[in-house]
N, C-alpha and C positions, 0 to 999 in steps of 0.2 A: 401491626407492626408493618412500615415499609419497607420491602426487601432493595435491597440496591442490586444493580446489576452486576454480573460477573465483572470482573477488574480487567478490560481489555485495552490494547494500546489505544489512545485518540488516533483519530484521524480527520484529516480536514472534513468540513461541513460538506455531505453529499452534495446539496445543491446550494449553494451560496446566492443568496438573494441579488438578483440582477436590479440596476438601477429601475425605482419604481416608478410610475405616472406620475407627472408632475402632479397630479391631482391629489396625491396620497399625502395629507398634509401631518409635518411633524412637529409637535410641541413638546413642552417639558415642564415640569415642576422645579424649582428653583431656590434651593436654600439661600438667606443670607445671616439669620441669626447662627448658624452653626456652618461649619465647612462653605464659606462664604467667598474665599478667596478661589477655592479650586471651582466651583459654581460659576463664577464671574469668568475665570480663565475661559473654563469652556464654554459660555457662551460667547466671548469674545473671538474664538476660533471656529466656532460654527455655526454664528449666525444667519450664516448663507442657505442653510438646511432648514431652518427653523420656521415655520409660519407663525409660532406664536410662543410666549413663555408667561409662566404664572408663578411669579416670586410667592413664597409662604410668608406674607406681611402681615397678617392679621388673626388675632384671637377676638372673644366675644366677651363682654363683660355682663355682670348681672343686670344693669341700669340698659342694656341693649347698644350701649357706646363699643367702638372697636378697640381692642388693644394693639397698637402697633409694635410690631417686634423689631428686633435689630437690623438694622440695614434697611428697613422700609422706607419709603416715600423719596425712594433716590430719585430725585430730578435727573441726574445724568445718566441712568441705565434707561427712565422713561425716554429719554432724548435720544440716546444711542439706538434703543429698539425702533422707536418710530422712524429715524434717519435710515434704516435698515430694511423698512418696510414690514417689522416684525409687531405683531399684535403681543400687546402687554396686559395681561388680565391676570392683577394678583386674586391671590386665594384666601379666601377666610376660613379658620377650622374653627370647630368649636371645642378640640383637644377631648373627644370622646365623651365629651361632659353631657350626660343624658338630661340632668334636672336642671342646668341651666337654659337649654332651650326649651323644655318644658313650660320651666316657668315662663319664659318670652311668648312662648307661642298663647300660652292659655292667660294672657293677661294682652287685653288688646292695646293700651296704652304703651306697653313695652314692645310689644309686636313692631306697631308705627314708628317707634323710637329706632327699633333696630333698622328697620326698612330706610328711614329715613338717614340714618348715620351710613348707611352703605352708599345711598344716594349722592348725598353730599361729599363724601370721599372720591367716589369716581369723578364727579363732577370737577371738584376741587384740584385733583393732582391729575386730572386729565387723562386718566386711564383709559384703554378702549373698552373696560367692560370688567366684570368681577366675576370669580369662581369660587362657588360653594362647597366647602366639603366638610359638611355635618354627618358625624358618623354616630354609632349606635344612639338613634333617635327612638323614642318610645312608641311601639305599635300604636298606642292610644292615640298618640300624635300626629298620625298619618293625614289626617284630612286637613288638620289645621296647617300642618307644613306645607301641604300641596297649595293650598289657597295661599298662605304668605307667600312662597316661592312665584305664584301667578301674579299676585299684585306688585312684585318685587320688578318681574320680568316686565311688566305695563311700564313701571315707572320708569327703567333704564331704554326701552326700547324707544319711550316717547321723546327721549333725548338721544338718541342714536348710538347707543351703547348696548352693549353685548351682555348674556349671561349663560355662564357655563355652569353645570350643577354635577358633581362628581358623586360616583352611588356607589356602596359595596357591592359585590359582585354575588350574584343569586341565578340559580338556574330554574326556579319555579317562584311562584308568588311570594311565598313565605308569609302568607297570611299568617298573624298573629306573634311574628318573632319582631323582637326588637330590633333594631338596627336594619339590617336588607327589607325587612317585612312594612318598616316604616316609610320607603321610598317608593312610591308609586311611578315605575320607569314611564309608562304611558303617559301621564299627567304630567310628569315632570320634561319629559322630552317635547312636550306640546308646548309648554311655555318658554321652555329654555332653548338657546342656539347650538347647544352641544351638550350630550349627555355624556359622561366619562366614565367609563366602567374599569375599576381597580382591580383589573383581572391577573391578580398575583395574592399570596398569602393562603397557598394551597398547604404549606408549610411556614410555621413562625418559630420564633426562638424555643418554644416550648412544647410545641405539638404539630399535628398534621390533621388534616382531614381523614376521619377515621383509622387514625394511627397514631405513632409517635415517630417524632423524627429520628434520624437524618431521611431526608425526602426530596421531590424537587419542590421550587418556589410556587411555579406556576405551569403545569404540565399542559400541553397543547390540548391534550384531551379534554381537560377540564376548563380550559379557556375556550374552546370549540363550543361547548354546552353553555356557557355564561353569553356568547355570542349569539348561538341558537334562540335561547328566551329573549334577550335584548331585542332582537329582530321582529319577534311576534308583538313588540310593545313601542318601538319606535323605529322609523325609517333610519337606513343603513348610513344615509347621508349625514345623519345626526349622531352618530355614535364615532367615538375616540376610544379606542382600545389602550388602556393603561400597561406599559410594558415596564416590567421591571430592571434595575441595572444595579441591583444587590445581592446579597447573598448572606449566608450563614456557614459560622466554623461552629460545629457541634461536638461536643465530647461524648463520646459514647460509654454511656454508664456501665456497660457488661463487659468492660475492657477492665484491666488495673489500674488504679489511680496514678498518673502520672503526672498531673497539673500541679502547680503551687498550691497550698493549701486556701490562700485567699480566692482561688479561681474554683475551688470543690463542686460550690452550688450551680455553677454555671452550665447551663442546658446549651445554649447557643448565643453566640455574639455577632451581630450585623456587621457586614463587611462590603466594601465597594470593589470592583475589579482590582484597580489599582492595590489596594492591600491583597485581595487573594492572589494576584501575581506575584507579589513581592513576597508572601508566604510561601508560596507553592516553591518559589525559586530558592529560599533558604532551606527548604526541607527537603528539596530534590524530588519534589511529587512529580508524577507526569499526571496530565491531564487525560481525564477519561470522558468519552462520550454518549450519556445516556440518551440514547435514541428511543426506546418504548418502555414500557411496563404493562403489566397484565390488563391495564386498561386503554392503552392506546400509547400514542406519540407522548413523547415527554420532552425531547430536545433541548437537554440543558447540559452545561459541562460539570463535573465534581472532580476532585481528588481526595486522597485520604494520607495521612502522614500519622508520623510517632507511633508506628508498629499497628495502624487503624485505630488507634483511640480519638483521631478528630478525624472528620467527615467534613466536607465541604463544599457546597453547592452555591452556584454562583452565575452570573450573567457575563457573555463574551459576545463578541461581534457576531458569532455563527447563531447564537442564542436568539439575539435579537433580530437578526435577519430573518429566522423561522418565524419570529411573531410578526413583524412588519408583513412578511409573506402571507400569513393568517389575513391580517386586515385587510391587505389586498385582495385576497381570493373571496373574501366575504363582502366586498365592494364598501368597506366602511369609509367613514370621512378622512380618519386619519389614524395614528399612533399618537400617545403622550407617554413621555418617561418619568419614572418615578426613581432617580431624579437627576439632575446635572452634577458634575462634580467627581472625579475619579472614573469615571467608566471607562471602557477598553475604547481608545482611540480608533481602532479599525473600523469600528461600527460605523463611524461617520463616512468611512469609503463605501458602505455597501446602502448606502440611503442617497436619493438624489438631493441636487442643490435645488433651491425654491427658485422658481420663476416669479419675479414681482415687478410691479410698476411702480414706477418715480414718476409722480406727477407734477411736471414745470407749467409755469404760464405758456399755454398754446402750444406744449411739447407732451407726449407722451412718449418716455423711453424705456424700452422694454430689454430686460438682462436675463440671459440664460442661467 
């Protein structure tokens, strides 16, 4: 069981992140099929801080074709991003479907068809590249997946397009494991332009690493271990640190049941900062700052309510600042948020505005 720290009054983050050097790239995944209005509003307001966005636009069909999700292929968003100097690199997800990717990788015709479908999509809709978020892959497919990614990278690079690969977090090779063990960090980073570490999920809706919720979403001590391993496999200049902008509202089953019957079996409900802050205000709860646990730095805010029946851990500006600072200290390429929409608006004040160049005929204009 992960133990909560003593309930102490929250204090401002001791060392808020100063504006980071312009080289730290800030990117974000962006939903459109759900919570799309909030995500678009965030992009509209903060595009001058973003180096790139990855709209969550595609899934994978059995025949290797792409499923286009609601809001995908948005020419207006592509144009807006390009005019603002923001790279648009849509994400393809396998939705944790191990069997589907296994079938594709083990059939050369399907593997080729899937690669061609991706390339055609990127070219036709004039994206800057594509992001692969293929999770829960079978360990037996590790070599095939690596070779397929290398072939896709060659196809994209030959046409001046980028490839980013999103990987599950690990602190060692995880040989023999499905999921993270099927992702060869070294080979994938060698082929791709960016390796994106999903350095969150220490605790999820129904569990935590080595224990039960409640607990931190991504303690800094664990994120550092993920980074340390990744840097043995890939240059820091290719690594983007995934940073969570969400949280969980957990019900503590050891307390008397006070939830409505319909929610009796709920362990944890995901929420974004906007929802957590509204809940905290309604409940009159004070924010606590979890600085450390027995393993090291945590640096996440939390609160409890309803007589300590509910515990909420979430992300705010200070926790994001701590993780940006972590990426900077490790000389990483940048950070990427999961996800735009409903985040603490104060976090943008702690991040640098991007320096970009707009190229006009015979003139180069540089804007701070």
